[in-house]
C-alpha positions as CSV (number, residue, x, y, z in Angstrom):
1,M,-47.9,57.1,161.5
2,T,-44.4,58.0,160.1
3,N,-46.0,59.6,157.1
4,K,-48.1,61.9,159.3
5,L,-45.1,62.8,161.5
6,I,-43.1,63.7,158.4
7,Y,-46.0,65.7,156.9
8,W,-46.8,67.7,160.0
9,S,-43.1,68.4,160.8
10,S,-42.4,69.7,157.3
11,T,-45.6,71.6,157.1
12,G,-44.9,73.1,160.5
13,I,-41.4,74.2,159.3
14,I,-42.7,75.8,156.1
15,S,-45.5,77.6,158.0
16,A,-43.2,78.8,160.6
17,I,-40.8,80.2,158.0
18,S,-43.8,81.9,156.3
19,F,-45.0,83.4,159.5
20,Y,-41.5,84.6,160.4
21,G,-41.1,86.1,156.9
22,A,-44.4,87.9,157.3
23,W,-43.4,89.3,160.7
24,G,-40.1,90.5,159.2
25,L,-41.8,92.2,156.3
26,F,-44.0,94.1,158.7
27,A,-41.5,94.8,161.5
28,S,-37.9,94.5,160.4
29,P,-35.9,97.3,158.8
30,D,-33.4,94.7,157.5
31,F,-36.2,93.0,155.6
32,A,-37.3,96.3,154.2
33,S,-33.8,97.3,153.1
34,T,-33.4,93.9,151.4
35,L,-36.6,94.4,149.5
36,T,-35.4,97.8,148.4
37,A,-32.1,96.4,147.3
38,M,-34.0,93.8,145.2
39,G,-35.9,96.7,143.5
40,Y,-39.3,95.9,145.0
41,P,-41.6,98.8,146.1
42,H,-42.7,99.0,149.8
43,Y,-46.2,97.9,149.1
44,F,-45.0,94.7,147.7
45,G,-43.6,93.7,151.1
46,I,-46.9,94.3,152.7
47,M,-48.8,92.3,150.1
48,L,-46.3,89.5,150.3
49,A,-46.6,89.4,154.1
50,F,-50.4,88.9,153.9
51,F,-50.0,86.1,151.4
52,K,-47.3,84.4,153.5
53,I,-49.7,84.5,156.5
54,A,-52.6,83.2,154.4
55,G,-50.5,80.4,152.9
56,G,-49.2,79.3,156.3
57,I,-52.7,79.2,157.7
58,V,-54.1,77.2,154.7
59,L,-51.2,74.7,154.9
60,L,-52.0,74.1,158.5
61,S,-55.8,73.9,158.2
62,P,-58.0,71.0,157.3
63,L,-59.2,72.5,154.0
64,P,-60.2,70.8,150.7
65,V,-57.4,69.6,148.4
66,N,-57.9,72.2,145.7
67,I,-57.4,75.1,148.2
68,K,-54.3,73.4,149.7
69,E,-52.9,73.0,146.1
70,W,-53.2,76.7,145.6
71,A,-51.3,77.3,148.9
72,Y,-48.6,74.9,147.9
73,A,-48.3,76.6,144.4
74,G,-48.2,80.1,145.9
75,T,-45.7,79.2,148.5
76,G,-43.5,77.5,145.8
77,I,-43.6,80.6,143.7
78,N,-42.7,82.7,146.7
79,V,-39.7,80.5,147.6
80,T,-38.5,80.3,144.0
81,A,-38.8,84.1,143.6
82,A,-36.9,84.7,146.9
83,I,-34.0,82.5,145.7
84,I,-33.9,84.2,142.3
85,S,-34.1,87.6,143.9
86,F,-31.2,86.8,146.3
87,I,-29.1,85.5,143.3
88,V,-29.8,88.7,141.4
89,I,-28.6,91.0,144.2
90,Q,-25.6,88.6,144.8
91,A,-26.7,88.1,148.5
92,S,-24.4,86.3,150.9
93,F,-24.7,82.5,151.4
94,G,-26.6,83.0,154.6
95,S,-29.4,84.7,152.8
96,F,-30.2,81.4,151.0
97,I,-30.6,79.3,154.1
98,A,-34.3,80.2,154.9
99,P,-35.6,79.9,151.3
100,G,-33.5,76.7,150.8
101,V,-35.0,75.1,154.0
102,A,-38.4,76.4,153.0
103,A,-38.1,74.9,149.5
104,A,-37.1,71.5,150.9
105,A,-39.8,71.5,153.6
106,L,-42.4,72.5,151.0
107,V,-41.5,69.6,148.7
108,I,-41.5,67.1,151.6
109,S,-44.8,68.5,152.9
110,Y,-46.4,68.3,149.5
111,I,-45.2,64.7,148.9
112,Y,-46.4,63.5,152.3
113,Y,-49.7,65.5,152.0
114,H,-50.5,63.3,149.1
115,K,-49.2,60.1,150.7
116,K,-51.5,60.6,153.7
117,Q,-54.6,61.2,151.5
């Protein structure tokens, strides 16, 4: 029971962060200006938002292991790229909170996903 609670809590956190990030990429001028500062084109934010939504849905859905593995990999790449991009633009410490929490939640979710199998 504890393993399931940890799995669902961490998966909920990473999915919520993904959905919030997607919303921000679609609707927030601050997110758009950050992407511009990072050197990414506007269309990249739209594409990234769709993949964030898809990844969040897949992580929450009862799908086959191989599909979930792709979602974990894609989300891991996304979080790693966010951290590196914030480092490159020398962002403030606060900018690293969401991707840091997302990285931790992703690792915990992945570990406990396999423990509950």
